[in-house]
C-alpha positions in Angstrom: 110.2 21.9 -131.0 112.3 25.0 -131.7 112.9 25.6 -128.0 114.1 22.0 -127.5 116.4 22.4 -130.5 117.8 25.6 -129.1 118.3 24.0 -125.7 120.1 21.1 -127.3 122.7 23.4 -128.9 123.1 25.7 -125.9 123.9 22.7 -123.7 126.5 21.5 -126.2 125.4 17.9 -126.7 127.9 15.6 -128.4 126.0 12.8 -130.3 127.4 9.2 -130.6 124.3 8.2 -132.5 122.7 8.9 -135.9 122.7 10.9 -138.0 126.2 10.1 -139.1 127.2 13.5 -140.2 127.5 14.5 -136.5 126.0 18.0 -136.7 127.6 18.5 -140.1 131.2 17.9 -139.0 131.4 14.9 -141.4 129.5 16.5 -144.3 131.4 17.3 -147.4 132.3 21.0 -147.4 130.9 21.2 -151.0 127.6 20.0 -149.7 127.7 22.4 -146.7 128.5 25.3 -149.0 125.2 24.8 -150.8 122.9 23.6 -148.0 124.5 25.6 -145.1 125.8 24.4 -141.8 122.5 25.1 -140.0 120.7 22.5 -141.9 123.0 19.8 -140.5 122.9 21.4 -137.0 119.2 21.1 -136.9 119.1 17.5 -138.2 119.1 15.2 -135.1 117.2 12.4 -133.6 113.8 13.2 -132.2 114.4 10.8 -129.3 117.8 10.5 -127.6 118.5 13.8 -129.2 115.8 16.5 -129.2 114.1 14.6 -126.3 115.7 12.0 -124.1 115.4 8.2 -124.8 112.2 7.9 -122.7 110.5 10.9 -124.4 110.0 12.3 -120.9 110.0 15.9 -122.2 107.0 15.0 -124.4 108.4 17.5 -126.9 106.6 16.2 -130.0 103.3 15.5 -128.0 103.2 19.0 -126.7 103.9 20.5 -130.1 101.0 18.4 -131.5 98.7 19.6 -128.7 99.6 23.2 -129.5 98.8 22.6 -133.2 95.4 21.1 -132.3 94.7 24.0 -130.0 95.7 26.5 -132.7 93.1 25.3 -135.2 90.4 24.0 -132.8 90.8 20.3 -133.5 90.7 17.6 -130.8 93.9 15.9 -131.9 96.8 16.7 -134.3 99.4 14.2 -135.4 102.6 15.3 -137.2 103.9 13.4 -140.2 107.3 13.9 -142.0 106.2 11.7 -145.0 103.9 14.2 -146.6 100.1 14.1 -147.0 100.5 11.3 -149.5 101.3 9.0 -146.6 99.0 10.7 -144.2 96.0 10.1 -146.3 96.8 6.4 -146.6 97.0 6.2 -142.8 93.6 7.9 -142.5 92.0 5.5 -145.0 93.3 2.5 -143.0 92.1 3.9 -139.7 88.6 4.4 -141.0 88.0 1.6 -143.4 90.7 -1.0 -142.7 88.5 -3.2 -140.6 85.5 -2.8 -143.0 87.2 -3.1 -146.4 85.2 -0.5 -148.3 85.1 3.3 -148.6 83.3 5.9 -150.7 85.9 7.9 -152.6 85.7 10.9 -154.9 87.1 10.0 -158.3 89.1 13.3 -158.5 91.4 12.2 -155.6 95.2 12.5 -155.7 97.2 9.6 -156.9 98.3 8.9 -153.3 94.7 7.8 -152.4 94.7 5.3 -155.3 98.1 4.0 -154.0 96.4 3.6 -150.7 93.7 1.5 -152.2 96.3 -0.7 -153.9 98.4 -1.1 -150.7 95.4 -1.7 -148.4 93.2 -3.7 -150.6 90.3 -1.4 -149.8 87.5 -1.5 -152.3 86.4 1.9 -153.5 82.9 3.0 -154.3 83.3 6.0 -156.6 81.5 9.3 -156.5 82.2 11.4 -159.5 83.2 15.1 -159.3 81.3 17.8 -161.2 82.9 18.3 -164.6 82.9 21.6 -166.4 82.6 20.5 -170.0 83.6 23.9 -171.3 86.6 24.5 -169.2 87.5 20.8 -169.0 87.9 21.1 -165.2 86.8 18.9 -162.4 85.2 20.4 -159.3 84.6 18.5 -156.1 81.4 16.4 -155.9 78.2 18.1 -154.8 76.3 16.9 -151.6 73.6 15.4 -153.9 76.3 13.4 -155.7 77.5 12.0 -152.5 74.0 11.3 -151.3 73.2 9.5 -154.5 76.4 7.4 -154.3 75.5 6.4 -150.7 72.0 5.5 -151.8 73.4 3.2 -154.5 76.0 1.6 -152.1 75.7 2.3 -148.4 77.9 -0.6 -147.3 81.0 1.6 -146.8 83.0 2.6 -143.7 83.3 6.3 -144.5 83.6 8.9 -147.2 86.7 10.6 -148.6 86.7 13.7 -150.7 89.4 16.2 -151.8 88.9 19.9 -151.0 90.4 22.3 -152.0 91.4 20.8 -155.3 94.7 21.8 -156.9 92.8 24.5 -158.7 91.6 26.0 -155.4 87.9 24.9 -155.8 86.2 23.6 -152.7 83.4 21.3 -151.8 80.3 22.1 -149.6 81.9 20.2 -146.7 79.3 21.2 -144.2 76.5 19.6 -146.2 78.5 16.5 -147.0 79.5 16.1 -143.4 75.8 16.4 -142.3 74.6 13.7 -144.7 77.6 11.4 -143.7 76.7 11.8 -140.0 73.0 11.2 -140.7 74.2 7.7 -141.7 76.7 7.3 -138.9 79.7 7.6 -141.3 82.9 9.6 -140.8 84.0 12.2 -143.4 87.6 12.3 -144.3 88.9 15.3 -146.2 92.2 15.4 -148.2 92.8 19.0 -147.5 96.5 19.0 -148.5 96.1 22.5 -150.1 94.2 23.9 -147.1 96.6 24.3 -144.1 96.1 28.0 -144.0 92.3 27.9 -144.1 91.7 28.0 -140.3 93.4 31.3 -139.9 91.2 33.7 -142.0 87.5 34.2 -142.5 88.0 35.3 -146.2 89.4 31.8 -147.0 87.2 28.8 -147.7 85.6 27.0 -144.7 88.1 24.7 -143.0 87.2 21.0 -142.9 87.1 20.9 -139.1 84.9 24.0 -138.8 82.6 22.4 -141.5 82.1 19.2 -139.4 84.6 16.8 -141.0 85.9 14.1 -138.7 89.4 13.9 -140.0 91.4 16.0 -142.4 95.0 15.9 -143.7 96.9 19.1 -144.5 100.2 19.7 -146.1 102.0 22.5 -144.2 104.5 22.9 -147.0 102.0 23.7 -149.7 100.3 26.8 -148.5 102.1 27.3 -145.2 105.7 27.9 -144.3 106.8 24.3 -143.5 109.4 22.3 -145.2 108.6 19.8 -147.9 106.9 16.6 -146.6 105.5 18.3 -143.5 102.0 17.1 -143.0 99.4 17.0 -140.1 96.4 14.9 -139.4 93.6 16.8 -137.6 90.9 14.8 -135.8 87.7 15.6 -133.9 84.8 13.7 -132.5 84.5 10.0 -131.7 83.9 8.5 -135.1 87.6 7.8 -135.7 89.7 6.2 -132.9 92.7 8.5 -132.3 94.8 5.6 -130.9 94.1 3.4 -133.9 94.8 6.3 -136.3 98.2 6.8 -134.6 98.9 3.0 -134.9 98.0 3.1 -138.6 100.3 6.1 -139.1 103.1 4.4 -137.2 102.8 1.3 -139.3 103.4 3.3 -142.5 105.6 6.2 -141.4 109.3 6.4 -140.8 110.9 5.6 -137.4 113.4 8.4 -138.1 111.3 11.5 -138.5 113.2 14.6 -139.5 113.3 17.1 -136.7 113.8 20.0 -139.2 110.4 19.2 -140.6 108.9 18.9 -137.1 110.4 22.2 -136.0 109.3 24.1 -139.1 105.7 22.9 -138.6 105.8 23.9 -135.0 107.2 27.3 -135.8 104.6 27.9 -138.5 101.9 27.1 -136.1 103.2 29.8 -133.7 103.5 32.3 -136.6 99.9 31.7 -137.6 98.6 32.0 -134.1 100.4 35.3 -133.5 100.4 36.9 -136.9 98.5 34.7 -139.3 95.4 36.8 -139.7 97.3 40.0 -140.7 99.7 38.0 -142.9 96.8 36.3 -144.8 94.9 39.6 -145.1 97.9 41.0 -146.9 98.2 38.0 -149.1 94.5 38.0 -150.1 94.6 41.7 -150.9 97.7 41.2 -153.0 96.1 38.3 -154.8 93.1 40.5 -155.7 95.4 43.2 -157.0 97.4 40.7 -159.1 94.2 39.2 -160.5 93.0 42.6 -161.5 96.3 43.5 -163.2 96.4 40.1 -165.1 93.0 40.8 -166.5 94.4 43.9 -168.2 97.1 41.9 -170.1 95.7 41.1 -173.6 95.1 37.4 -174.1 95.1 36.5 -170.4 91.9 35.6 -168.4 92.3 35.1 -164.6 89.4 32.8 -163.9 87.2 33.5 -160.9 83.4 33.7 -161.3 83.4 30.7 -163.6 84.9 28.6 -160.8 82.2 29.2 -158.2 78.5 28.5 -158.5 75.7 26.0 -158.5 77.4 23.8 -161.1 80.9 24.6 -160.1 82.6 24.7 -156.7 81.1 25.8 -153.4 84.0 28.1 -152.4 87.3 29.2 -153.9 90.7 29.8 -152.4 91.6 33.2 -154.0 95.3 32.7 -153.3 95.3 30.4 -156.3 95.3 32.5 -159.5 94.3 30.3 -162.4 95.0 32.0 -165.7 93.5 30.9 -169.1 96.1 31.5 -171.8 94.2 29.9 -174.7 93.3 33.3 -176.3 97.0 33.7 -177.0 96.9 30.7 -179.2 99.3 28.7 -176.9 98.8 25.9 -174.4 99.4 26.2 -170.6 102.4 23.8 -171.1 104.0 26.3 -173.5 103.3 29.2 -171.2 104.8 27.4 -168.2 107.9 26.4 -170.2 108.4 30.0 -171.6 108.1 31.5 -168.1 110.7 29.2 -166.7 113.1 29.4 -169.6 113.0 33.2 -170.2 112.1 34.7 -166.8 113.0 31.9 -164.3 109.4 32.1 -163.1 107.9 28.7 -162.0 104.2 28.2 -161.9 102.6 25.4 -159.8 100.3 23.9 -162.4 99.8 23.9 -166.1 97.4 22.1 -168.5 96.2 22.3 -172.0 95.0 25.9 -171.7 95.9 27.2 -168.2 98.6 28.0 -165.8 98.3 28.6 -162.1 100.2 31.0 -159.9 100.0 30.2 -156.2 100.4 33.2 -153.8 101.0 32.9 -150.1 101.8 35.3 -147.3 105.4 35.0 -148.3 104.7 37.1 -151.4 104.9 40.8 -151.6 104.7 43.7 -154.1 108.2 42.7 -155.4 107.3 39.1 -156.3 103.9 40.2 -157.6 105.4 42.7 -159.9 107.9 40.1 -161.1 105.1 37.7 -161.9 103.1 40.4 -163.7 106.1 41.5 -165.7 106.8 37.9 -166.7 103.2 37.3 -167.7 103.2 40.4 -169.8 106.4 39.5 -171.6 105.1 36.0 -172.2 101.8 37.3 -173.7 103.9 39.5 -176.1 106.1 36.5 -177.0 103.2 34.2 -177.6 102.8 35.2 -181.3 106.3 33.8 -182.0 105.6 30.4 -180.4 104.5 27.5 -182.6 100.9 26.4 -182.6 100.4 23.9 -179.8 99.6 20.3 -180.7 95.9 19.6 -180.3 94.8 17.8 -177.2 91.8 15.6 -177.9 89.8 16.4 -174.8 87.4 13.7 -173.5 83.8 14.4 -172.7 82.8 14.3 -169.0 81.0 11.0 -169.5 84.2 9.5 -171.1 86.1 10.1 -167.8 83.7 7.7 -166.0 85.4 4.5 -167.0 84.1 1.0 -166.5 85.6 -0.6 -163.4 86.5 -4.2 -164.1 88.3 -5.2 -160.9 89.5 -3.6 -157.7 92.7 -1.5 -157.9 94.8 -3.9 -155.8 93.8 -7.0 -157.8 94.6 -5.3 -161.1 97.9 -3.8 -159.9 99.3 -7.1 -158.6 97.8 -9.2 -161.5 100.0 -10.8 -164.2 100.5 -7.9 -166.7 101.8 -7.2 -170.1 102.9 -4.0 -171.9 101.0 -3.4 -175.1 100.9 -0.5 -177.7 98.3 2.0 -176.6 96.0 1.4 -179.5 95.9 -2.3 -178.6 95.2 -1.5 -174.9 91.7 -0.2 -175.7 89.2 -2.5 -174.1 91.8 -4.0 -171.8 92.0 -3.6 -168.0 94.6 -1.1 -167.0 97.2 -2.3 -164.4 98.9 1.0 -163.6 98.1 4.6 -162.7 98.3 7.2 -165.5 98.4 10.6 -164.0 99.0 14.0 -165.6 101.3 15.8 -163.1 100.6 18.3 -161.8 97.9 18.3 -160.6 98.3 14.5 -159.8 94.7 13.3 -160.4 94.8 10.0 -162.3 93.0 9.7 -165.6 93.4 5.9 -165.6 93.5 3.6 -162.6 94.4 0.0 -162.1 91.2 -2.0 -162.7 89.6 0.5 -165.1 88.9 -0.6 -168.7 90.8 1.6 -171.2 88.5 3.4 -173.6 89.5 4.8 -177.1 88.6 8.3 -176.1 90.8 8.2 -173.0 93.7 6.6 -174.8 93.4 9.3 -177.5 93.3 12.1 -174.8 96.5 10.8 -173.1 98.5 10.2 -176.2 97.6 13.6 -177.7 98.3 15.2 -174.3 101.8 13.8 -174.2 102.5 15.1 -177.7 101.3 18.6 -176.4 103.6 18.5 -173.4 101.6 16.6 -170.7 103.9 14.9 -168.1 103.0 11.4 -167.0 105.4 10.3 -164.3 103.9 7.1 -163.1 103.2 4.7 -166.0 105.9 2.2 -166.9 106.3 4.1 -170.2 106.0 7.8 -169.5 105.9 8.5 -173.2 102.9 6.2 -173.4 104.0 4.3 -176.4 102.8 1.3 -174.4 100.4 0.8 -171.6 100.6 -1.8 -168.9 97.4 -4.0 -168.8 96.2 -7.1 -167.1 97.3 -10.1 -169.1 
């Protein structure tokens, strides 16, 4: 991709085609002053631009083949619409003809959107809940087996691993039990693009025997936002049909900047990835050790891995419990951004998460540690956080009254939250980040969940998807 882009510029092509900014010549100088001229120079059509109109250079296809070769997959497909769209395409390719799929209940909101769009009917397998930490780990193989024993009439199984907290499923065991039944395993591995390139990282889904996985190059790699790849192996999922499902949902105007960044990241990982990731993992271990010395901060590690927790842990995710400071994770995240211009990737009622990649070094690590130390000292001056009424693990397993699509497209009404208890929810309600829905269309609202969400909003929880983000009302089936 990068070579084709370089050749395009060296030859001096003059486009009389989209994009209309014509290599930036038409872009407002004020925009170019912020974005830079090179952004516009790299933004051109993939066909009749980067390649010719007949795609005779096979530029994209060759880049995808190189990506598959780099990670040991049979096929790789690029997407410029993020893993949110990629996972929808994967669901359609596997279960579209059948109509039903086994899905882990801790999936990202994009999976639920896929259920609504497609009409697929989910059979839920519940994750493992840590009642003390109030944290969801991926489902165990026994949980998946039990779910399939209860309801075997599904086209495949979809799980999320790693989770946004870095915890990982035992994919090998889950793949084995799926294959025993002739079912494909799909893994939403959006947080795991880097996993194939280092043995100290959790097992990559393809190495563990999964049939299809979706990765976000922009999350833990060096791609641009929205860069995503499907990886496929074996014969349980038809690659031609997968490409057709992706084509049906994706844009006909893919951004070549996103393509080129993914292609360049692949080359970087093949040539230098192991050394870069070794440095990142060593740095993360050092940062975790230093955080543990800051009074009131607890960088979680051992509690996240074990028989009743996750199978493996991505140690580049540094999850820090701040509750001993008497503040919430929401307060900690807000303080770090306001006072030190430090942005953390995730916050909840008691934790923040700092994500490290191979882009970090001693300079950024010291900046983070300094900011965390200052935040810990300032915590005594922060007000007591509003109480979040946390639900029990059992309360998170809500009664399913109707399929997600039926509830979402039903006649609805907005009612005060206290009057929504007992009613069938018609929208997603998703604390973000991490983006895992607490309420889904079709689930019956319980008093405990309504109390959790309303108290969470008062404490700083962000709910971007309900019709009323402040949750004064909730949309229910009329």
